N, C-alpha and C positions, 0 to 999 in steps of 0.2 A: 203149810208150815208158816208161810209169811203172814197169813191172816191170823193164825193163832198168836204169833209174836206181836202183831200189831194191836190185837185186842187185849192180850194179857201182859203187855210189856211192863207194866208197873210191878209185876211179880218178880222180875229178874233184877237182883240188886248187885251192883258192882260191875266194873269193866271185865274182870276175869270170868265172872259167871256168864256174861254176854258172849265173850269170845269162845267159851266152851260149848255154846249151842251149835247144833247143825246149821249150816248156812241159811236155809230159808227162814228158820225161826229167828236167827240172829238178825237177818235183814228186817224182819217184821218188828223186832224190838227196837232196832235203830230207827226205823220209820216212826214208831210210836213216840220215841224220845224226841225226834225232830218235830213232830206235830205238837207235842207238849211245849217245846221251846217256842215255836212260832205262835201257838195259841196264847201263851203267856204275854206276848207283846201286842196282841190285838186290842183295839179300842173297846171292843165288846167285853173282853175279859176284864179289863180295867174298870169298865162301867159296872159290871156285876159285882166284882170284889169291892168296889167303892160303895155299894149299897148294902154290903154285909155289915152287920153290927160289929163294933169293936170286940165284943165278947166272943164272937165266932169268926173273927177275921182270919185266924190260922187255918180255918176250913175254907176260906174264900176260893182257893183254886179248885177244890173239889166241887163246891157249890156252883162255880162258874162252868166247870166241865159238864156237870149234869144239866144245868140250865141250857147250855148250848146244845146238848143232845135233844132236849125238849124243842128248842127252836128249829133245829135241823129237821127233826121228825115232821114238822109242819110242811116242809118242802120235799120230803123224800119221794113222794109220788111224782112230782114234777121232774125231779132230777133223774130218777131211776125208771119211771114208767110203771112202778109196782107200788102197792100199798105198803105201809110200814110193816104190817103183819107179814105179808108175803116176803118182803125184803129180809126181815129178821129171821123168818123160818128158813130161808135159803142160806143165810150166813150160819145159823145154828146147825143146820144139816151138814154144811161143809166142815164146821168145827168138830162136830160129833164124829164124822167119818175119819178125821185125822187125829182124834184124841189118843188112840193107842200108840201113835208114833210121836206124840208130843212129849217133850222133856218134862220131868216131874214138876219143876218150878212153875212152868206155864200151865200144865194140866191142873194143878191145884187152884189156880186162879180161874180157869175156864169152867171147871166142873160146877161151881155154884152159879155161874152166869147161865149155863145151860140148864141146870136143875130148876132154877127159879124163873127162867125166862126173862132175864134182866136186860137183854139187848134192846127190847122195845119198851121196857118199863117206863122210860121217861117220855114217851110219846104223848102222854096226857098230863094235865095238871095233877090229877089224882095219882097217877103212877109216879110222877116226880116227887110228890109229897110222901108217898109210901117209901120210895128209895131213900129219901132224906131221913125219914123216921127210922128206918132199919139201920142206916149208918149211925145215927145218934145212939141207938141201943147197943151197937157193937163197939162204941168208943171205949177205949181203955182209960181215958182220962177221968179223973174224979168229977162227979157232978153230972148233971143232965144237960147235954149240949143242945138238944132240941133244934137241930138244923132246919127242920121243916118250918120253924117260926120265921125264917128269912123269906119264905115264899111270897107272902103278901106284898112286901116291899118290891120284890122283883116283878111280880105280876102287874104292879101299878105302873111300871115303866116298860111293859112288854112291847108295846108298839114301837117305842124308841129303840129297844133292843133288836127288834125285827129289822128296822131300817139299817141299823149298824151291821147286822148280820149279813145283809146283802153284799156289802163291800168286803167285810172281813172274811166271810167264807169263800168268796171268789178269790181273794188274795191267798188264803190258806190252800185252796185247791191248786192254784198256780204254783205255789212254793213246793207243795208235795209232789206235783208232777215233775218239777225241776229236780227235786231231790231224787226221785226215782230214776230219772234219766241220767243224772250224774253218777249215781250208784249202780247203774245197770240193773234196775229192778223192773219187774213186770208192771205194766200200767195199771192193772187191776186184778 
């Protein structure tokens, strides 16, 4: 439940909807929101958003989130001792096993993630480009947003972003661990 809430947390809108969730799902959503708040203040997020063109700046947070997924995937094996594919398969199996118990608001977000294998999609440049392209196609805004066109500018500073990631991700992990302890959540 907590994992489903942590991954699908964007799908639950409003305080009342969060409070209505069973406890493990609610805890996951609250953790997701905490991570979003902390991530938004990291230097890496600011650097990524700063490199997004003004025409696509409103998408900067999403582009930053997906780019950080790409950067994190690079180190998943070092962090977890498993390949990105193995790690994602394990998470997907856990989500699939709990899907029938998952509240509808979260299940609707998780089903496409599972159906299209999106957890590990950003592990490569090609995958990141594909996810940005799909998001562009799904945009309800008029015109073609072409988020994938931001990728070359970000790849040009990839090494700089990786260096920032070392400090920023360590800070994020520390703050999430503290959040879990204060809120009496399981460590993982």
